[in-house]
VMD Tcl script that draws the C-alpha trace (Angstrom):
set ca {
  {-5.27 -12.28 -7.37}
  {-8.88 -11.29 -7.62}
  {-9.91 -7.65 -7.38}
  {-6.49 -6.13 -7.79}
  {-3.30 -7.18 -9.49}
  {-0.63 -6.46 -6.86}
  {1.51 -6.24 -10.04}
  {2.93 -9.61 -9.28}
  {3.74 -8.36 -5.80}
  {2.13 -5.25 -4.39}
  {0.48 -3.37 -6.71}
  {0.17 11.50 3.06}
  {-2.94 11.31 4.64}
  {-2.43 15.09 4.28}
  {-3.59 14.79 0.68}
  {-7.02 16.37 0.77}
  {-8.64 13.63 -1.30}
  {-7.34 10.90 0.97}
  {-8.41 12.87 4.02}
  {-11.92 12.88 2.60}
  {-11.73 9.13 2.10}
  {-10.47 8.59 5.63}
  {-13.18 10.77 7.11}
  {-15.78 8.63 5.38}
  {-14.11 5.53 6.82}
  {-14.15 7.13 10.29}
  {-14.10 5.41 13.64}
  {-16.48 2.45 13.79}
  {-19.72 2.89 15.72}
  {-19.28 -0.03 18.02}
  {-17.66 -0.71 21.37}
  {-14.48 -2.72 21.01}
  {-14.86 -3.69 24.63}
  {-17.87 -5.86 23.79}
  {-15.65 -8.11 21.70}
  {-12.37 -7.78 23.59}
  {-13.05 -10.98 25.55}
  {-13.83 -12.96 22.40}
  {-10.47 -14.14 21.09}
  {-12.01 -15.91 18.09}
  {-10.87 -14.28 14.86}
  {-12.10 -15.18 11.39}
  {-9.63 -14.72 8.52}
  {-11.23 -14.41 5.09}
  {-8.97 -14.77 2.05}
  {-10.20 -13.50 -1.30}
  {-8.60 -16.59 -2.84}
  {-5.79 -19.07 -2.29}
  {-2.65 -17.01 -2.55}
  {0.95 -17.52 -1.37}
  {1.28 -13.85 -0.34}
  {-1.82 -14.07 1.84}
  {-0.55 -17.31 3.40}
  {2.85 -15.81 4.26}
  {1.14 -12.88 5.98}
  {-1.21 -15.18 7.88}
  {1.73 -17.25 9.15}
  {3.26 -14.12 10.70}
  {-0.12 -12.98 12.01}
  {-0.67 -16.26 13.85}
  {2.93 -16.36 15.12}
  {2.59 -12.94 16.75}
  {-0.88 -13.47 18.26}
  {-0.53 -16.76 20.22}
  {-3.52 -16.00 22.47}
  {-5.95 -15.82 19.54}
  {-8.04 -18.64 18.09}
  {-8.13 -18.32 14.31}
  {-10.46 -19.78 11.74}
  {-9.21 -19.41 8.17}
  {-11.55 -19.61 5.18}
  {-11.49 -18.62 1.54}
  {-14.25 -16.39 0.26}
  {-15.92 -19.02 -1.89}
  {-16.73 -21.15 1.18}
  {-18.70 -18.27 2.75}
  {-20.97 -17.69 -0.21}
  {-23.00 -20.78 0.70}
  {-22.66 -20.55 4.50}
  {-21.60 -17.35 6.26}
  {-22.39 -18.54 9.80}
  {-18.70 -18.28 10.73}
  {-19.10 -14.52 10.61}
  {-21.67 -14.61 13.43}
  {-19.48 -16.41 15.95}
  {-16.25 -14.54 15.28}
  {-15.25 -11.80 17.69}
  {-13.19 -10.09 14.99}
  {-12.74 -10.44 11.24}
  {-9.62 -9.91 9.12}
  {-9.91 -9.82 5.33}
  {-7.20 -10.33 2.74}
  {-7.85 -8.67 -0.62}
  {-10.58 -6.48 -2.08}
  {-13.16 -9.21 -2.78}
  {-13.12 -10.39 0.84}
  {-13.37 -6.79 2.03}
  {-16.38 -6.15 -0.18}
  {-18.06 -9.34 1.09}
  {-18.00 -8.11 4.69}
  {-19.40 -4.62 4.08}
  {-22.98 -5.40 5.20}
  {-22.30 -8.60 7.11}
  {-20.06 -7.56 9.99}
  {-21.87 -4.83 11.88}
  {-20.85 -4.14 15.47}
  {-17.61 -6.12 15.46}
  {-14.02 -5.12 14.63}
  {-12.99 -5.73 11.03}
  {-9.45 -5.24 9.70}
  {-8.92 -5.10 5.94}
  {-5.48 -5.88 4.50}
  {-4.00 -6.06 1.00}
  {-5.78 -2.95 -0.21}
  {-4.13 -0.07 -2.04}
  {-4.76 3.64 -1.58}
  {-6.21 3.65 -5.10}
  {-8.78 1.01 -4.09}
  {-9.60 2.86 -0.89}
  {-10.41 5.99 -2.86}
  {-12.61 4.02 -5.23}
  {-14.51 2.30 -2.37}
  {-14.30 4.89 0.42}
  {-18.07 5.13 0.82}
  {-18.44 1.44 1.57}
  {-15.27 0.25 3.32}
  {-16.04 1.53 6.81}
  {-13.69 -0.59 8.86}
  {-9.99 -0.50 9.83}
  {-7.72 -0.63 6.80}
  {-4.00 -1.44 6.49}
  {-2.85 -0.20 3.10}
  {-0.18 -1.84 0.98}
  {1.15 1.58 0.00}
  {3.93 3.53 1.63}
  {3.18 7.15 2.56}
  {4.10 9.46 -0.32}
  {6.63 11.32 1.82}
  {8.48 8.05 2.44}
  {8.81 7.41 -1.29}
  {10.12 10.93 -1.84}
  {12.56 10.74 1.08}
  {13.77 7.42 -0.30}
  {14.52 9.05 -3.66}
  {16.43 11.91 -2.04}
  {18.52 9.58 0.11}
  {19.19 7.16 -2.73}
  {19.83 9.56 -5.62}
  {20.03 13.07 -4.22}
  {17.53 13.98 -6.94}
  {15.19 16.94 -6.47}
  {13.27 16.95 -9.76}
  {10.81 14.08 -9.42}
  {7.97 13.24 -11.79}
  {4.92 11.08 -11.19}
  {1.71 10.23 -13.01}
  {-1.61 10.05 -11.19}
  {-5.11 9.19 -12.28}
  {-7.41 12.22 -12.20}
  {-9.53 10.56 -9.53}
  {-6.50 10.12 -7.24}
  {-4.63 13.34 -8.08}
  {-2.62 15.09 -5.41}
  {-3.95 18.41 -4.27}
  {-1.74 21.30 -5.51}
  {-1.38 22.54 -1.93}
  {-0.14 19.10 -0.91}
  {2.48 19.17 -3.66}
  {3.59 22.63 -2.60}
  {3.91 21.50 1.02}
  {6.00 18.49 -0.01}
  {8.24 20.60 -2.22}
  {8.91 23.04 0.59}
  {9.36 20.53 3.41}
  {11.58 18.14 1.43}
  {13.31 20.74 -0.78}
  {12.25 19.00 -3.99}
  {10.44 19.84 -7.23}
  {7.65 17.30 -7.55}
  {5.77 17.44 -10.85}
  {2.45 15.65 -11.28}
  {0.92 14.66 -14.62}
  {-2.70 13.53 -14.75}
  {-3.75 10.46 -16.71}
  {-7.09 10.31 -18.50}
  {-8.71 7.44 -20.37}
  {-7.19 7.35 -23.84}
  {-3.84 8.83 -22.84}
  {-0.67 6.97 -23.74}
  {1.33 6.41 -20.53}
  {4.55 5.80 -22.44}
  {4.34 9.16 -24.17}
  {3.55 10.80 -20.82}
  {6.63 9.22 -19.26}
  {8.82 10.31 -22.16}
  {7.69 13.92 -21.80}
  {7.89 13.86 -18.00}
  {11.46 12.53 -17.96}
  {12.65 15.21 -20.36}
  {12.07 17.69 -17.53}
  {12.73 15.57 -14.43}
  {15.54 13.40 -13.06}
  {13.55 10.40 -11.91}
  {10.12 8.79 -12.33}
  {8.22 7.68 -9.23}
  {5.97 4.75 -10.08}
  {2.98 4.45 -7.73}
  {0.11 1.91 -7.72}
  {-1.96 3.35 -10.57}
  {-3.28 0.33 -12.51}
  {-4.44 2.44 -15.46}
  {-0.87 3.70 -15.91}
  {1.35 0.80 -14.82}
  {0.11 -2.56 -16.03}
  {1.24 -5.54 -18.07}
  {0.52 -3.72 -21.33}
  {2.48 -0.55 -20.53}
  {5.23 -1.43 -18.04}
  {7.79 -2.75 -20.50}
  {7.46 0.34 -22.69}
  {7.67 2.68 -19.70}
  {10.83 1.06 -18.37}
  {12.41 1.01 -21.83}
  {11.60 4.69 -22.28}
  {13.25 5.59 -18.97}
  {16.30 3.49 -19.87}
  {16.71 5.25 -23.21}
  {16.60 8.62 -21.46}
  {19.11 7.41 -18.88}
  {16.67 8.21 -16.08}
  {15.82 5.82 -13.21}
  {12.41 4.57 -12.15}
  {11.75 4.24 -8.42}
  {8.85 1.92 -7.73}
  {6.47 0.50 -5.13}
  {6.90 -3.01 -6.53}
  {9.82 -5.49 -6.37}
  {8.55 -7.09 -9.58}
  {9.08 -3.76 -11.39}
  {12.64 -3.72 -10.06}
  {13.18 -7.16 -11.51}
  {11.81 -5.87 -14.82}
  {14.05 -2.79 -14.97}
  {13.24 -0.21 -12.30}
  {16.23 0.91 -10.23}
  {14.75 0.34 -6.79}
  {11.57 -0.14 -4.80}
  {10.44 0.48 -1.27}
  {7.68 -1.94 -0.34}
  {6.06 -4.03 2.38}
  {6.52 -7.77 2.17}
  {3.83 -10.31 3.14}
  {5.76 -10.86 6.37}
  {5.75 -7.09 7.07}
  {2.00 -6.97 6.48}
  {1.38 -9.95 8.74}
  {3.33 -8.44 11.65}
  {1.61 -5.06 11.31}
  {-1.81 -6.75 11.26}
  {-0.89 -8.75 14.35}
  {0.15 -5.59 16.22}
  {-3.15 -3.87 15.42}
  {-5.20 -6.93 16.34}
  {-3.39 -7.31 19.67}
  {-4.16 -3.69 20.57}
  {-7.82 -4.05 19.64}
  {-8.26 -7.22 21.70}
  {-6.10 -6.31 24.69}
  {-6.82 -2.61 25.26}
  {-10.45 -1.61 25.71}
  {-9.52 2.08 25.61}
  {-7.65 1.79 22.29}
  {-9.21 3.83 19.49}
  {-7.75 2.69 16.15}
  {-7.34 4.99 13.20}
  {-9.55 4.36 10.20}
  {-6.61 3.92 7.81}
  {-3.00 2.85 8.29}
  {-0.19 3.01 5.77}
  {2.40 0.24 5.87}
  {4.59 0.74 8.91}
  {7.07 -2.05 8.17}
  {8.94 -1.98 4.88}
  {11.94 -3.19 2.92}
  {14.06 -2.12 -0.06}
  {14.98 -3.90 -3.27}
  {17.70 -2.78 -5.72}
  {18.53 -3.72 -9.31}
  {22.36 -3.61 -9.44}
  {22.42 -4.10 -13.22}
  {20.29 -1.01 -13.78}
  {22.45 0.93 -11.35}
  {25.59 0.00 -13.32}
  {24.01 0.95 -16.63}
  {23.08 4.36 -15.18}
  {26.54 4.83 -13.65}
  {25.11 4.89 -10.11}
  {26.63 3.48 -6.94}
  {24.05 1.98 -4.63}
  {24.29 2.73 -0.89}
  {24.31 0.09 1.82}
  {20.76 -1.23 2.06}
  {20.67 -1.58 5.86}
  {22.03 1.92 6.42}
  {19.43 3.35 4.05}
  {16.64 1.45 5.79}
  {17.82 2.75 9.14}
  {17.73 6.35 7.88}
  {14.22 5.88 6.48}
  {12.92 4.38 9.70}
  {14.54 7.15 11.71}
  {12.84 9.70 9.47}
  {9.52 7.91 10.04}
  {9.87 8.12 13.83}
  {10.73 11.83 13.91}
}
mol new
graphics top color blue
foreach p $ca { graphics top sphere $p radius 0.5 }
foreach p [lrange $ca 0 end-1] q [lrange $ca 1 end] { graphics top cylinder $p $q radius 0.2 }
display resetview
């Protein structure tokens, strides 16, 4: 996948840094009403990708009144006239999002398959509506508490995406946890950081930080956690397959349905004012039973846990 790895799958706004990014995204300076009667929607895929296609299938299924045109990015480089006739544009992946930055003024644009990390790196340019792949941080932390009952949680963040200390304090107080953040700099060894972090914490939360979790480091990180008899909770089902205990994530089908819901509101309700940025609202859970057995853990019923998480989200 071009632009970001998705780590073979998928790679709270109260964080002050993300608030700054969202403020720069803002509400678009156009009238949605102008385009509400135009049901022609252009879908731009960064490349041919089975995840994108699964999301698009759900998007089309849940928006029967819309006329879609689907193109890959390479076809628009020579002829971008399809952008002019479309009433709305939906991009899949970072490359497609970047392509539309200066080409889609005064019409609704929804970006999908972007991570919070990418948003923070491109916040000055991506000034459209964005559906993130990530779950809100509080959802990850609540998931850990419900699954493990653990309070001492460690995570590693890049310095450019670090959580504000006040945000960490708020989370610790509201969730009754002890969240410890370590900051990664170029040249640091993520495996050594994980080893040190897990000596003082009960669980490692793996978030989409490509400098930390990538094909060169993941095996060593998971092996280190296994040797210390400490679980890794992840954002990625592929990491669960590789040795993490569990992940909470949004599937391509989840992403497609959420995109459809947002598109329907934009096209059908002239008074609707979308947010600049949305976290994933639909999500699923994946467990690794073998890791659970090796750690002496009994996994809860998946559907009951999902119900508790969704109830927490609605409160």
